[in-house]
Steps between C-alpha positions, in 0.01 A plus 500: 500500500555269205672243721205509740252431222716224352496334842120510513459388140739211570282377786187510285682337207629220724150439637364485145768253391443280806125502446549392138748228597340363817139620493320180408155656514335834481468532880869427560606732220297785647641430847859520371439817302310659789787402730737675260286813499478498880877447526564787260261721699679413826842564348373830352371614840828409668713646222311825440378581854685307773856515361490875424373559855769283660799563275400778260551260210305260283680195360567698181637801684722274710636328187577832331638682805213746540308601811175677574524798738290799600582830335714595800702176473345323797335159489152499346203460733188290458303786344783581255531139384125438475438822305792435265445130441119506465348831391824628348567195283135469399495861381835459323361199315154654444660793317640247251852542634505879509534478878830315454617744232461787747840393637666607176382857544510533878811670636555227762416213264191411699203336328133561580488218758799653681335842502178352639683297766746771596786264416808477282717214377871530571806295410645300789877487469646164590861491385641163411751363748711353222604643166670265258562240771673740741383723784542871413756681718244739651286205613790282619553727801147447635 
């Protein structure tokens, strides 16, 4: 999740920098900053709603080798993703982070937004094809 928020903050920061550098007047500056906010909103919608629906991963989950699934291990549906990513995250944040801390005490490691969405986050195993510059024997036969 941290990677996802860094991505969004980077877009807004870049828009702010560009508006300071190239925004000759107040109207232009507002247009650049508003463009940055709209871009961040579009990226957030794609990253937090569309990508989990299509691939079960946000950019951050992809980068860290994690995937969103239903409790039974199947791909999450529209309702699962929308409940988890909207109501679930809002409640996790509204409880001042207690919703995230639920994962520490839950037997399956699921946070409040996972419980609300009926989802879980699992590790996706992608073994490296090369170790130390050579192909491992068990993979060489493939």
